[in-house]
TORDOTOR-203712 format. One record per residue: x, z, y of N, C-alpha, C, O in turn. Coordinates in nm, 4 decimals, padded with zeros to 6 digits. Example, Ala and Ser with C-alpha at 12.3 -4.5 7.8 and 13.67 -1.06 7.14 Angstrom:
01.3190, 00.7800, -00.5690, 01.2300, 00.7800, -00.4500, 01.3200, 00.7800, -00.3300, 01.4236, 00.8465, -00.3319
01.2850, 00.7080, -00.2250, 01.3670, 00.7140, -00.1060, 01.2900, 00.7870, 00.0030, 01.3409, 00.8039, 00.1138
//
This chain:
00.4432, -01.9547, 00.4790, 00.3594, -01.9727, 00.4291, 00.1884, -02.0397, 00.4899, 00.1219, -02.0016, 00.5863
00.1623, -02.1373, 00.3998, 00.0169, -02.1721, 00.5194, -00.1282, -02.1160, 00.4029, -00.1196, -02.0982, 00.2814
-00.2169, -02.1038, 00.4660, -00.3019, -02.0528, 00.4490, -00.3895, -02.0719, 00.2757, -00.4519, -01.9925, 00.2052
-00.3554, -02.2061, 00.2626, -00.4147, -02.2130, 00.1129, -00.3061, -02.2039, -00.0073, -00.3295, -02.2311, -00.1251
-00.1545, -02.1499, 00.0591, -00.0524, -02.1159, -00.0368, -00.1032, -01.9740, -00.0361, -00.0942, -01.9202, -00.1464
-00.1578, -01.8944, 00.0665, -00.1727, -01.7570, 00.0545, -00.2661, -01.6982, -00.0173, -00.2610, -01.5821, -00.0578
-00.3889, -01.8074, -00.0425, -00.5230, -01.7751, -00.1100, -00.4763, -01.8471, -00.2491, -00.5275, -01.8088, -00.3542
-00.3977, -01.9314, -00.2492, -00.3531, -01.9743, -00.4157, -00.2630, -01.8180, -00.4843, -00.2821, -01.7641, -00.5933
-00.1978, -01.7915, -00.4111, -00.1246, -01.6402, -00.4261, -00.2081, -01.5415, -00.4679, -00.1867, -01.4540, -00.5518
-00.3261, -01.5672, -00.3885, -00.3872, -01.4051, -00.4101, -00.4575, -01.4069, -00.5279, -00.4726, -01.3030, -00.5923
-00.5311, -01.5800, -00.5874, -00.5742, -01.5524, -00.6714, -00.5067, -01.5482, -00.8041, -00.5699, -01.5042, -00.9002
-00.3405, -01.6046, -00.8233, -00.2699, -01.5730, -00.8928, -00.2526, -01.4387, -00.9442, -00.2657, -01.3992, -01.0601
-00.2140, -01.3603, -00.8156, -00.2268, -01.2318, -00.8221, -00.3192, -01.1279, -00.8872, -00.2917, -01.0309, -00.9579
-00.4518, -01.1816, -00.8376, -00.5420, -01.1525, -00.9670, -00.5527, -01.1573, -01.0716, -00.5772, -01.0569, -01.1385
-00.5343, -01.3068, -01.1353, -00.5296, -01.3327, -01.2612, -00.3878, -01.2714, -01.3638, -00.3921, -01.2507, -01.4850
-00.2462, -01.2485, -01.2549, -00.1532, -01.2237, -01.3316, -00.0563, -01.1174, -01.3154, 00.0332, -01.0804, -01.3913
-00.0923, -01.0753, -01.2002, -00.0440, -00.9608, -01.1590, 00.0523, -00.9684, -01.0486, 00.0912, -01.0849, -01.0397
00.1251, -00.8675, -00.9315, 00.1967, -00.9097, -00.8627, 00.3271, -00.9175, -00.8863, 00.3918, -00.9687, -00.7950
00.4078, -00.8701, -01.0144, 00.5137, -00.8843, -01.0069, 00.5324, -00.9694, -01.0791, 00.6527, -00.9802, -01.1028
00.4643, -01.0491, -01.1359, 00.4606, -01.2134, -01.2473, 00.4959, -01.2844, -01.0983, 00.6099, -01.3265, -01.0790
00.3852, -01.2962, -00.9869, 00.3489, -01.3501, -00.8898, 00.5145, -01.3548, -00.8058, 00.5831, -01.4557, -00.7902
00.5458, -01.2221, -00.7641, 00.6841, -01.2291, -00.7103, 00.7673, -01.2924, -00.7712, 00.8504, -01.3512, -00.7020
00.7772, -01.3049, -00.9232, 00.8897, -01.3865, -00.9599, 00.9100, -01.5314, -00.9515, 01.0028, -01.6114, -00.9400
00.7809, -01.5300, -00.9626, 00.7789, -01.6824, -00.9339, 00.7748, -01.7705, -00.8651, 00.7603, -01.8877, -00.8997
00.7929, -01.7090, -00.7020, 00.7565, -01.7430, -00.5997, 00.9022, -01.7609, -00.4715, 01.0040, -01.6993, -00.5032
00.9064, -01.8288, -00.3575, 01.0382, -01.8362, -00.3132, 01.0255, -01.7287, -00.2501, 00.9205, -01.6791, -00.2092
01.1550, -01.6801, -00.2376, 01.1845, -01.5643, -00.1615, 01.1297, -01.5221, -00.0556, 01.0955, -01.4039, -00.0592
01.0955, -01.6186, 00.1037, 01.0207, -01.5562, 00.1741, 00.9306, -01.5249, 00.1270, 00.9143, -01.4029, 00.1232
00.8184, -01.6158, 00.0633, 00.6689, -01.5697, 00.0565, 00.6586, -01.4366, -00.0337, 00.5618, -01.3622, -00.0175
00.7535, -01.4077, -00.1243, 00.7820, -01.3123, -00.2480, 00.7635, -01.1704, -00.1170, 00.6776, -01.0832, -00.1309
00.8444, -01.1732, -00.0174, 00.8811, -01.0586, 00.0998, 00.7533, -01.0320, 00.1721, 00.6877, -00.9284, 00.1828
00.7345, -01.1557, 00.2201, 00.5611, -01.1520, 00.2767, 00.4378, -01.1050, 00.2222, 00.3348, -01.0766, 00.2833
00.4673, -01.0989, 00.0653, 00.3472, -01.0736, -00.0282, 00.3737, -00.9342, -00.0578, 00.2883, -00.8508, -00.0880
00.5154, -00.9127, -00.0455, 00.5412, -00.7469, -00.1191, 00.5033, -00.6854, 00.0125, 00.4155, -00.6032, -00.0141
00.5227, -00.6853, 00.1191, 00.5106, -00.6679, 00.2563, 00.3707, -00.6323, 00.2523, 00.3415, -00.5158, 00.2795
00.2606, -00.7318, 00.2164, 00.1126, -00.7302, 00.2761, 00.0471, -00.6302, 00.1122, -00.0705, -00.5940, 00.1124
00.1198, -00.6044, 00.0131, 00.0948, -00.5184, -00.0628, 00.0973, -00.3430, -00.0300, 00.0245, -00.2444, -00.0412
00.2166, -00.3768, 00.0114, 00.2341, -00.2431, 00.0620, 00.1373, -00.1576, 00.1706, 00.0908, -00.0440, 00.1794
00.1363, -00.2682, 00.2385, -00.0069, -00.2186, 00.3595, -00.1126, -00.2011, 00.3228, -00.1951, -00.1209, 00.3665
-00.1237, -00.2856, 00.2252, -00.2966, -00.2920, 00.1752, -00.2993, -00.1527, 00.1091, -00.4084, -00.0962, 00.1017
-00.1857, -00.0904, 00.0588, -00.2145, 00.0224, -00.0474, -00.1392, 00.1303, 00.0103, -00.0915, 00.2033, -00.0766
-00.1072, 00.1717, 00.1532, -00.1118, 00.2845, 00.2171, -00.2156, 00.3792, 00.2432, -00.3271, 00.3362, 00.2727
-00.1914, 00.5200, 00.2356, -00.2575, 00.6056, 00.2640, -00.3005, 00.6231, 00.3981, -00.2389, 00.5977, 00.5016
-00.3743, 00.6534, 00.3882, -00.4759, 00.6552, 00.5433, -00.4501, 00.8097, 00.6004, -00.5363, 00.8971, 00.5908
-00.3123, 00.8322, 00.6644, -00.3010, 00.9817, 00.6913, -00.3470, 01.1066, 00.7736, -00.3515, 01.2287, 00.7581
-00.3867, 00.9911, 00.8927, -00.4965, 01.0585, 00.9600, -00.6319, 01.1284, 00.8985, -00.6786, 01.2410, 00.9159
-00.6790, 01.0097, 00.8146, -00.8259, 01.1010, 00.7758, -00.7662, 01.2121, 00.6482, -00.8354, 01.3073, 00.6124
-00.6463, 01.1870, 00.5955, -00.5813, 01.2877, 00.4896, -00.5781, 01.4158, 00.5536, -00.6197, 01.5164, 00.4961
-00.5306, 01.4176, 00.6708, -00.5172, 01.5411, 00.7157, -00.6472, 01.5777, 00.8035, -00.6745, 01.6958, 00.8252
-00.7125, 01.4909, 00.8445, -00.8509, 01.5665, 00.8880, -00.9545, 01.6292, 00.7878, -01.0486, 01.7045, 00.8127
-00.9061, 01.5709, 00.6517, -00.9962, 01.6309, 00.5330, -00.9103, 01.8009, 00.5221, -00.9558, 01.9151, 00.5288
-00.7996, 01.7586, 00.5070, -00.7246, 01.8788, 00.4512, -00.7801, 01.9796, 00.5635, -00.8443, 02.0776, 00.5256
-00.7526, 01.9542, 00.7288, -00.7787, 02.0848, 00.8036, -00.8966, 02.1061, 00.7926, -00.9163, 02.2179, 00.8403
-01.0399, 02.0392, 00.7369, -01.1152, 02.0847, 00.7258, -01.1841, 02.1919, 00.6343, -01.2951, 02.2446, 00.6406
-01.0668, 02.2071, 00.5365, -01.0639, 02.2830, 00.4084, -01.0380, 02.4697, 00.4586, -00.9574, 02.5110, 00.5419
-01.1224, 02.5404, 00.3867, -01.0719, 02.6444, 00.4327, -00.9200, 02.7199, 00.3695, -00.8688, 02.8289, 00.3950
-00.8840, 02.6237, 00.2906, -00.7391, 02.7068, 00.2097, -00.6176, 02.6756, 00.2723, -00.5791, 02.5630, 00.2410
-00.5349, 02.7419, 00.3582, -00.4479, 02.7630, 00.4226, -00.3314, 02.7951, 00.3292, -00.2343, 02.8354, 00.3932
-00.3165, 02.7910, 00.2303, -00.2137, 02.8474, 00.1033, -00.0886, 02.7887, 00.1667, -00.1036, 02.7020, 00.2528
00.0538, 02.8346, 00.1263, 00.1865, 02.8165, 00.1486, 00.1737, 02.6342, 00.1067, 00.1856, 02.5380, 00.1825
00.1533, 02.6367, -00.0007, 00.1727, 02.5135, -00.0843, 00.0822, 02.4054, 00.0228, 00.1340, 02.2977, 00.0524
-00.0462, 02.4401, 00.0740, -00.0888, 02.3167, 00.1516, -00.0670, 02.3180, 00.2846, -00.1174, 02.2222, 00.3433
-00.0018, 02.4040, 00.3582, 00.0587, 02.3782, 00.4354, 00.1875, 02.3166, 00.4289, 00.1952, 02.2687, 00.5420
00.2931, 02.2868, 00.3705, 00.4060, 02.2505, 00.3197, 00.3447, 02.1326, 00.3099, 00.3770, 02.0484, 00.3936
00.2530, 02.0999, 00.2182, 00.1871, 01.9306, 00.1604, 00.1683, 01.8557, 00.3457, 00.2197, 01.7479, 00.3755
00.0991, 01.9280, 00.4309, 00.0760, 01.9067, 00.5389, 00.1702, 01.8560, 00.6240, 00.1493, 01.7539, 00.6896
00.2805, 01.9234, 00.6291, 00.3984, 01.9050, 00.7133, 00.5150, 01.8250, 00.6558, 00.6211, 01.8312, 00.7179
00.5101, 01.7610, 00.5605, 00.5928, 01.7033, 00.4550, 00.5731, 01.5520, 00.4834, 00.4636, 01.4960, 00.4896
00.6652, 01.5079, 00.4958, 00.6776, 01.3465, 00.5051, 00.6346, 01.2696, 00.3885, 00.7005, 01.2696, 00.2845
00.4937, 01.1846, 00.4069, 00.4727, 01.1573, 00.2407, 00.4941, 00.9425, 00.2695, 00.4246, 00.8627, 00.3324
00.6073, 00.9271, 00.1965, 00.6344, 00.7910, 00.1739, 00.6546, 00.7811, 00.0110, 00.6801, 00.6728, -00.0416
//
């Protein structure tokens, strides 16, 4: 995927949505765009854990929440 193609896909995603663009582009480009979308929307787990540790609430629910895998 070239830079101009990527910029065109970004504009199309903004106008039409990711699902529409993925269904209308080539397979390799759709895989790349889907991976980039996943990476862009990932939760910052380190910041989340720092925020949790700074809370004084250490109930069982919060301990399970901290030690669980989030994906």
